Backbone and ligand atoms as CSV (ligand in chain L), in Angstrom:
chain,resi,resn,atom,element,x,y,z
A,1,MET,N,N,0.727,-1.132,0.034
A,1,MET,CA,C,-0.011,0.084,0.013
A,1,MET,C,C,0.936,1.248,0.022
A,2,THR,N,N,0.334,2.324,-0.434
A,2,THR,CA,C,1.092,3.657,-0.519
A,2,THR,C,C,1.013,4.302,0.880
A,3,PRO,N,N,1.862,5.231,1.195
A,3,PRO,CA,C,1.636,6.000,2.386
A,3,PRO,C,C,0.378,6.626,2.640
A,4,GLU,N,N,-0.176,7.095,1.493
A,4,GLU,CA,C,-1.513,7.638,1.528
A,4,GLU,C,C,-2.638,6.623,2.111
A,5,GLU,N,N,-2.559,5.515,1.418
A,5,GLU,CA,C,-3.341,4.383,1.836
A,5,GLU,C,C,-3.190,4.035,3.354
A,6,ALA,N,N,-1.890,3.969,3.671
A,6,ALA,CA,C,-1.630,3.519,5.115
A,6,ALA,C,C,-2.144,4.629,6.008
A,7,ARG,N,N,-1.996,5.946,5.730
A,7,ARG,CA,C,-2.606,6.963,6.606
A,7,ARG,C,C,-4.059,6.898,6.782
A,8,ALA,N,N,-4.701,6.454,5.623
A,8,ALA,CA,C,-6.268,6.384,5.667
A,8,ALA,C,C,-6.599,5.049,6.372
A,9,SER,N,N,-5.614,4.135,6.631
A,9,SER,CA,C,-6.078,2.823,7.193
A,9,SER,C,C,-5.673,2.775,8.685
A,10,ILE,N,N,-5.133,3.861,9.235
A,10,ILE,CA,C,-4.678,3.827,10.683
A,10,ILE,C,C,-6.001,3.502,11.535
A,11,GLY,N,N,-5.741,2.526,12.411
A,11,GLY,CA,C,-6.761,2.129,13.327
A,11,GLY,C,C,-7.669,1.029,12.604
A,12,GLN,N,N,-7.344,0.682,11.411
A,12,GLN,CA,C,-8.118,-0.411,10.710
A,12,GLN,C,C,-7.313,-1.568,10.419
A,13,LYS,N,N,-8.081,-2.712,10.043
A,13,LYS,CA,C,-7.276,-3.897,9.703
A,13,LYS,C,C,-6.758,-3.995,8.347
A,14,VAL,N,N,-5.489,-4.538,8.324
A,14,VAL,CA,C,-4.810,-4.639,7.190
A,14,VAL,C,C,-4.217,-6.197,7.034
A,15,VAL,N,N,-3.853,-6.537,5.833
A,15,VAL,CA,C,-3.159,-7.908,5.696
A,15,VAL,C,C,-1.806,-7.731,5.377
A,16,TYR,N,N,-1.074,-8.593,6.075
A,16,TYR,CA,C,0.411,-8.615,5.825
A,16,TYR,C,C,0.682,-9.952,4.917
A,17,ARG,N,N,1.385,-9.751,3.886
A,17,ARG,CA,C,1.620,-10.891,2.998
A,17,ARG,C,C,3.095,-10.897,2.837
A,18,ALA,N,N,3.645,-12.003,3.409
A,18,ALA,CA,C,5.158,-12.138,3.252
A,18,ALA,C,C,5.566,-12.433,1.820
A,19,PRO,N,N,6.795,-12.138,1.436
A,19,PRO,CA,C,7.168,-12.397,0.040
A,19,PRO,C,C,6.955,-13.678,-0.560
A,20,HIS,N,N,6.895,-14.703,0.420
A,20,HIS,CA,C,6.914,-16.143,-0.070
A,20,HIS,C,C,5.394,-16.624,-0.108
A,21,VAL,N,N,4.495,-15.708,0.304
A,21,VAL,CA,C,3.092,-16.142,0.395
A,21,VAL,C,C,2.484,-15.794,-1.034
A,22,ARG,N,N,1.850,-16.747,-1.651
A,22,ARG,CA,C,1.160,-16.503,-2.989
A,22,ARG,C,C,-0.066,-15.646,-2.788
A,23,PRO,N,N,-0.456,-14.949,-3.852
A,23,PRO,CA,C,-1.734,-14.041,-3.729
A,23,PRO,C,C,-2.892,-14.744,-3.368
A,24,ASP,N,N,-3.063,-16.157,-3.616
A,24,ASP,CA,C,-4.280,-16.907,-3.298
A,24,ASP,C,C,-4.211,-17.415,-2.002
A,25,GLN,N,N,-3.134,-17.248,-1.258
A,25,GLN,CA,C,-3.022,-17.782,0.191
A,25,GLN,C,C,-3.450,-16.648,1.174
A,26,PRO,N,N,-4.019,-17.079,2.244
A,26,PRO,CA,C,-4.299,-15.916,3.253
A,26,PRO,C,C,-3.022,-15.353,3.819
A,27,GLY,N,N,-3.133,-14.014,4.025
A,27,GLY,CA,C,-2.069,-13.382,4.705
A,27,GLY,C,C,-2.304,-13.349,6.216
A,28,GLU,N,N,-1.499,-12.445,6.942
A,28,GLU,CA,C,-1.774,-12.384,8.390
A,28,GLU,C,C,-2.456,-11.052,8.549
A,29,GLU,N,N,-3.519,-11.001,9.390
A,29,GLU,CA,C,-4.338,-9.803,9.775
A,29,GLU,C,C,-3.702,-9.094,10.932
A,30,GLY,N,N,-3.686,-7.819,10.850
A,30,GLY,CA,C,-3.262,-7.010,11.898
A,30,GLY,C,C,-4.064,-5.638,11.793
A,31,VAL,N,N,-3.811,-4.733,12.902
A,31,VAL,CA,C,-4.389,-3.367,12.899
A,31,VAL,C,C,-3.277,-2.385,12.721
A,32,LEU,N,N,-3.340,-1.600,11.699
A,32,LEU,CA,C,-2.400,-0.557,11.441
A,32,LEU,C,C,-2.408,0.404,12.505
A,33,ILE,N,N,-1.320,0.605,13.219
A,33,ILE,CA,C,-1.295,1.458,14.297
A,33,ILE,C,C,-0.783,2.887,13.918
A,34,SER,N,N,0.287,3.007,13.223
A,34,SER,CA,C,0.713,4.240,12.764
A,34,SER,C,C,1.743,3.974,11.601
A,35,LEU,N,N,1.961,5.131,10.982
A,35,LEU,CA,C,2.966,5.146,9.892
A,35,LEU,C,C,4.299,5.616,10.447
A,36,ALA,N,N,5.428,4.821,10.015
A,36,ALA,CA,C,6.704,5.236,10.486
A,36,ALA,C,C,7.102,6.555,9.857
A,37,LEU,N,N,8.029,7.156,10.447
A,37,LEU,CA,C,8.531,8.548,9.977
A,37,LEU,C,C,9.088,8.471,8.523
A,38,SER,N,N,9.737,7.305,8.169
A,38,SER,CA,C,10.206,7.027,6.879
A,38,SER,C,C,9.174,7.052,5.788
A,39,GLU,N,N,7.946,6.653,6.202
A,39,GLU,CA,C,6.754,6.440,5.369
A,39,GLU,C,C,6.917,5.331,4.392
A,40,ARG,N,N,7.994,4.531,4.739
A,40,ARG,CA,C,8.145,3.318,3.971
A,40,ARG,C,C,7.597,2.122,4.721
A,41,ASP,N,N,7.475,2.273,6.067
A,41,ASP,CA,C,6.997,1.161,7.013
A,41,ASP,C,C,5.702,1.616,7.847
A,42,ALA,N,N,5.114,0.630,8.390
A,42,ALA,CA,C,3.983,1.042,9.195
A,42,ALA,C,C,4.167,0.076,10.463
A,43,PHE,N,N,3.687,0.639,11.636
A,43,PHE,CA,C,3.603,-0.185,12.829
A,43,PHE,C,C,2.234,-0.905,12.802
A,44,VAL,N,N,2.357,-2.344,12.864
A,44,VAL,CA,C,1.103,-3.135,12.796
A,44,VAL,C,C,1.072,-4.045,13.963
A,45,ARG,N,N,-0.153,-4.090,14.576
A,45,ARG,CA,C,-0.374,-4.937,15.785
A,45,ARG,C,C,-1.020,-6.227,15.189
A,46,TYR,N,N,-0.304,-7.385,15.230
A,46,TYR,CA,C,-0.967,-8.719,14.748
A,46,TYR,C,C,-1.546,-9.565,15.902
A,47,GLY,N,N,-2.645,-10.106,15.558
A,47,GLY,CA,C,-3.380,-11.012,16.405
A,47,GLY,C,C,-3.512,-10.534,17.897
A,48,ALA,N,N,-3.082,-11.280,18.818
A,48,ALA,CA,C,-3.224,-10.942,20.208
A,48,ALA,C,C,-2.035,-10.103,20.824
A,49,ASP,N,N,-1.115,-9.908,19.931
A,49,ASP,CA,C,0.112,-9.075,20.378
A,49,ASP,C,C,-0.343,-7.795,21.115
A,50,THR,N,N,0.485,-7.491,22.212
A,50,THR,CA,C,0.324,-6.120,22.801
A,50,THR,C,C,1.062,-4.957,22.295
A,51,THR,N,N,2.111,-5.421,21.394
A,51,THR,CA,C,2.892,-4.297,20.769
A,51,THR,C,C,2.885,-4.473,19.389
A,52,SER,N,N,3.324,-3.366,18.628
A,52,SER,CA,C,3.232,-3.474,17.179
A,52,SER,C,C,4.619,-3.787,16.521
A,53,LYS,N,N,4.598,-4.326,15.359
A,53,LYS,CA,C,5.719,-4.529,14.616
A,53,LYS,C,C,5.891,-3.663,13.447
A,54,LEU,N,N,7.252,-3.266,13.193
A,54,LEU,CA,C,7.430,-2.429,11.967
A,54,LEU,C,C,7.437,-3.369,10.695
A,55,THR,N,N,6.472,-2.945,9.714
A,55,THR,CA,C,6.279,-3.781,8.636
A,55,THR,C,C,6.346,-2.900,7.415
A,56,PRO,N,N,7.238,-3.324,6.301
A,56,PRO,CA,C,7.156,-2.513,5.121
A,56,PRO,C,C,5.868,-2.411,4.520
A,57,LEU,N,N,5.559,-1.156,3.931
A,57,LEU,CA,C,4.162,-0.940,3.407
A,57,LEU,C,C,3.985,-1.761,2.157
A,58,GLU,N,N,5.037,-2.097,1.429
A,58,GLU,CA,C,4.828,-2.930,0.149
A,58,GLU,C,C,4.375,-4.275,0.489
A,59,LEU,N,N,4.443,-4.748,1.826
A,59,LEU,CA,C,3.867,-6.109,2.220
A,59,LEU,C,C,2.554,-5.966,2.765
A,60,LEU,N,N,1.958,-4.759,2.803
A,60,LEU,CA,C,0.553,-4.549,3.403
A,60,LEU,C,C,-0.460,-4.315,2.442
A,61,GLU,N,N,-1.698,-4.878,2.708
A,61,GLU,CA,C,-2.862,-4.488,1.858
A,61,GLU,C,C,-3.959,-4.159,2.730
A,62,PRO,N,N,-4.846,-3.166,2.272
A,62,PRO,CA,C,-5.845,-2.862,3.042
A,62,PRO,C,C,-7.032,-3.916,2.921
A,63,ILE,N,N,-7.900,-4.098,3.917
A,63,ILE,CA,C,-9.161,-5.008,3.723
A,63,ILE,C,C,-10.313,-4.182,3.510
A,64,PRO,N,N,-10.820,-3.955,2.350
A,64,PRO,CA,C,-11.970,-3.008,2.085
A,64,PRO,C,C,-13.174,-3.564,2.778
A,65,GLY,N,N,-13.824,-2.675,3.561
A,65,GLY,CA,C,-15.066,-3.055,4.141
A,65,GLY,C,C,-14.915,-3.958,5.386
A,66,LYS,N,N,-13.743,-4.189,5.826
A,66,LYS,CA,C,-13.515,-5.024,7.048
A,66,LYS,C,C,-12.863,-4.109,8.065
A,67,HIS,N,N,-13.449,-3.118,8.491
A,67,HIS,CA,C,-12.758,-2.164,9.437
A,67,HIS,C,C,-13.255,-2.525,10.852
A,68,LEU,N,N,-12.500,-1.936,11.795
A,68,LEU,CA,C,-12.925,-2.189,13.209
A,68,LEU,C,C,-14.251,-1.461,13.417
A,69,ARG,N,N,-15.066,-2.054,14.178
A,69,ARG,CA,C,-16.307,-1.516,14.603
A,69,ARG,C,C,-16.301,-0.450,15.622
A,70,GLU,N,N,-15.217,-0.662,16.512
A,70,GLU,CA,C,-15.043,0.173,17.745
A,70,GLU,C,C,-14.848,1.569,17.285
A,71,PRO,N,N,-15.190,2.660,18.019
A,71,PRO,CA,C,-14.695,3.937,17.724
A,71,PRO,C,C,-13.171,3.946,17.829
A,72,PHE,N,N,-12.512,4.838,17.173
A,72,PHE,CA,C,-11.076,4.819,17.190
A,72,PHE,C,C,-10.574,5.290,18.632
A,73,SER,N,N,-9.878,4.593,19.122
A,73,SER,CA,C,-9.327,4.880,20.500
A,73,SER,C,C,-7.884,5.295,20.414
A,74,ALA,N,N,-7.486,6.315,21.175
A,74,ALA,CA,C,-6.220,6.779,21.147
A,74,ALA,C,C,-5.175,5.602,21.692
A,75,THR,N,N,-5.664,4.674,22.460
A,75,THR,CA,C,-4.812,3.630,22.906
A,75,THR,C,C,-4.350,2.771,21.826
A,76,HIS,N,N,-4.886,2.860,20.570
A,76,HIS,CA,C,-4.384,2.049,19.464
A,76,HIS,C,C,-3.218,2.728,18.759
A,77,TYR,N,N,-2.876,3.872,19.165
A,77,TYR,CA,C,-1.781,4.541,18.515
A,77,TYR,C,C,-0.479,4.612,19.191
A,78,LEU,N,N,0.544,4.447,18.373
A,78,LEU,CA,C,1.908,4.375,18.887
A,78,LEU,C,C,2.321,5.693,19.672
A,79,CYS,N,N,2.883,5.579,20.800
A,79,CYS,CA,C,3.438,6.602,21.514
A,79,CYS,C,C,4.786,6.944,21.088
A,80,ASP,N,N,5.120,8.215,20.622
A,80,ASP,CA,C,6.352,8.470,20.034
A,80,ASP,C,C,7.287,9.291,21.033
A,81,SER,N,N,6.811,9.282,22.370
A,81,SER,CA,C,7.538,9.798,23.378
A,81,SER,C,C,8.885,9.021,23.672
A,82,PRO,N,N,10.051,9.832,23.902
A,82,PRO,CA,C,11.328,9.141,24.036
A,82,PRO,C,C,11.270,8.203,25.287
A,83,GLY,N,N,10.380,8.547,26.298
A,83,GLY,CA,C,10.236,7.662,27.444
A,83,GLY,C,C,9.383,6.404,27.194
A,84,ALA,N,N,8.869,6.231,26.113
A,84,ALA,CA,C,7.915,5.106,25.841
A,84,ALA,C,C,8.835,3.982,25.317
A,85,PRO,N,N,8.472,2.719,25.722
A,85,PRO,CA,C,9.189,1.580,25.091
A,85,PRO,C,C,8.964,1.527,23.723
A,86,THR,N,N,9.901,1.010,22.878
A,86,THR,CA,C,9.742,0.907,21.482
A,86,THR,C,C,8.469,0.097,21.080
A,87,GLY,N,N,7.651,0.708,20.220
A,87,GLY,CA,C,6.560,0.013,19.704
A,87,GLY,C,C,5.344,0.028,20.590
A,88,ALA,N,N,5.526,0.827,21.764
A,88,ALA,CA,C,4.407,0.918,22.709
A,88,ALA,C,C,3.280,1.982,22.196
A,89,THR,N,N,2.054,1.575,22.552
A,89,THR,CA,C,1.000,2.512,22.262
A,89,THR,C,C,0.717,3.478,23.505
A,90,HIS,N,N,0.047,4.536,23.291
A,90,HIS,CA,C,-0.227,5.515,24.393
A,90,HIS,C,C,-0.978,4.672,25.482
A,91,HIS,N,N,-0.501,4.898,26.739
A,91,HIS,CA,C,-1.083,4.265,27.974
A,91,HIS,C,C,-1.618,5.180,28.810
A,92,PHE,N,N,-2.869,5.233,28.980
A,92,PHE,CA,C,-3.552,6.384,29.747
A,92,PHE,C,C,-3.836,5.968,31.214
A,93,VAL,N,N,-3.537,7.029,31.977
A,93,VAL,CA,C,-3.673,6.866,33.421
A,93,VAL,C,C,-4.278,8.126,33.917
A,94,PRO,N,N,-5.097,8.120,35.063
A,94,PRO,CA,C,-5.723,9.309,35.527
A,94,PRO,C,C,-4.650,10.441,35.783
A,95,GLY,N,N,-4.924,11.619,35.268
A,95,GLY,CA,C,-4.018,12.689,35.416
A,95,GLY,C,C,-4.484,13.523,36.470
A,96,THR,N,N,-3.770,14.695,36.717
A,96,THR,CA,C,-3.988,15.631,37.905
A,96,THR,C,C,-5.334,16.336,37.717
A,97,GLN,N,N,-5.774,16.741,36.530
A,97,GLN,CA,C,-6.987,17.365,36.455
A,97,GLN,C,C,-8.273,16.567,36.064
A,98,GLY,N,N,-8.213,15.292,36.467
A,98,GLY,CA,C,-9.386,14.451,36.183
A,98,GLY,C,C,-9.399,13.975,34.763
A,99,VAL,N,N,-8.535,14.288,34.058
A,99,VAL,CA,C,-8.527,13.666,32.597
A,99,VAL,C,C,-7.506,12.552,32.542
A,100,MET,N,N,-7.622,11.626,31.587
A,100,MET,CA,C,-6.729,10.543,31.362
A,100,MET,C,C,-5.616,11.074,30.521
A,101,VAL,N,N,-4.424,10.942,30.980
A,101,VAL,CA,C,-3.218,11.340,30.308
A,101,VAL,C,C,-2.294,10.149,29.926
A,102,CYS,N,N,-1.572,10.202,28.903
A,102,CYS,CA,C,-0.513,9.044,28.628
A,102,CYS,C,C,0.543,9.245,29.605
A,103,ARG,N,N,0.880,8.043,30.191
A,103,ARG,CA,C,1.940,7.993,31.197
A,103,ARG,C,C,3.302,8.227,30.584
A,104,TYR,N,N,3.447,8.131,29.234
A,104,TYR,CA,C,4.738,8.413,28.665
A,104,TYR,C,C,4.854,9.782,28.107
A,105,CYS,N,N,3.799,10.231,27.388
A,105,CYS,CA,C,3.981,11.537,26.662
A,105,CYS,C,C,3.169,12.612,27.396
A,106,ASN,N,N,2.306,12.269,28.323
A,106,ASN,CA,C,1.565,13.218,29.064
A,106,ASN,C,C,0.449,13.977,28.282
A,107,ARG,N,N,0.154,13.365,27.042
A,107,ARG,CA,C,-0.943,13.914,26.320
A,107,ARG,C,C,-2.324,13.314,26.703
A,108,SER,N,N,-3.366,14.039,26.587
A,108,SER,CA,C,-4.610,13.637,26.879
A,108,SER,C,C,-5.043,12.708,25.759
A,109,SER,N,N,-6.059,11.920,25.917
A,109,SER,CA,C,-6.525,11.095,24.699
A,109,SER,C,C,-7.171,11.962,23.701
A,110,SER,N,N,-7.845,12.988,24.086
A,110,SER,CA,C,-8.513,13.868,22.982
A,110,SER,C,C,-7.389,14.618,22.187
A,111,GLN,N,N,-6.343,14.975,22.940
A,111,GLN,CA,C,-5.222,15.594,22.257
A,111,GLN,C,C,-4.587,14.710,21.245
A,112,VAL,N,N,-4.361,13.502,21.575
A,112,VAL,CA,C,-3.847,12.412,20.686
A,112,VAL,C,C,-4.822,12.254,19.487
A,113,ARG,N,N,-6.170,12.112,19.734
A,113,ARG,CA,C,-7.173,11.922,18.617
A,113,ARG,C,C,-7.123,13.143,17.749
A,114,ARG,N,N,-6.933,14.343,18.277
A,114,ARG,CA,C,-6.898,15.553,17.459
A,114,ARG,C,C,-5.771,15.497,16.521
A,115,GLU,N,N,-4.514,15.156,17.155
A,115,GLU,CA,C,-3.287,15.042,16.362
A,115,GLU,C,C,-3.421,13.934,15.246
A,116,MET,N,N,-4.039,12.936,15.520
A,116,MET,CA,C,-4.214,11.866,14.476
A,116,MET,C,C,-5.308,12.237,13.387
A,117,GLY,N,N,-5.935,13.371,13.591
A,117,GLY,CA,C,-7.000,13.836,12.703
A,117,GLY,C,C,-8.332,13.021,12.911
A,118,LEU,N,N,-8.528,12.463,14.180
A,118,LEU,CA,C,-9.720,11.699,14.330
A,118,LEU,C,C,-10.821,12.620,14.943
A,119,GLU,N,N,-10.299,13.714,15.502
A,119,GLU,CA,C,-11.226,14.740,16.216
A,119,GLU,C,C,-10.668,16.119,15.860
A,120,ARG,N,N,-11.819,16.963,15.724
A,120,ARG,CA,C,-11.396,18.468,15.518
A,120,ARG,C,C,-11.431,19.312,16.776
L,1,ZN,ZN,ZN,1.779,8.743,24.684
């Protein structure tokens, strides 16, 4: 998929197809968490994994019409804070003003959603 397709697929299911997997064989489903800065790879969370794996965009395909039903949650997105473990998503804990804030980057979930273009 292209970087544009990847950006449009954030929070949605994608299929990973390894180079040795034929087009008629099933790939591996995952949720596209975020686009890497290089825009050549994306972080994808596969199956029951709790962290995401960096995957080349050329090996990913969108699943049309097979999107997550849940509303987009900021916890699905990779935390880019230097204090966050590699591949970790935002982890929200109660903050000082009664709002949930990420324990790594200290952003609120609505701030993260705004930055991801999910909320205005
Ligand atoms: Zn964070």
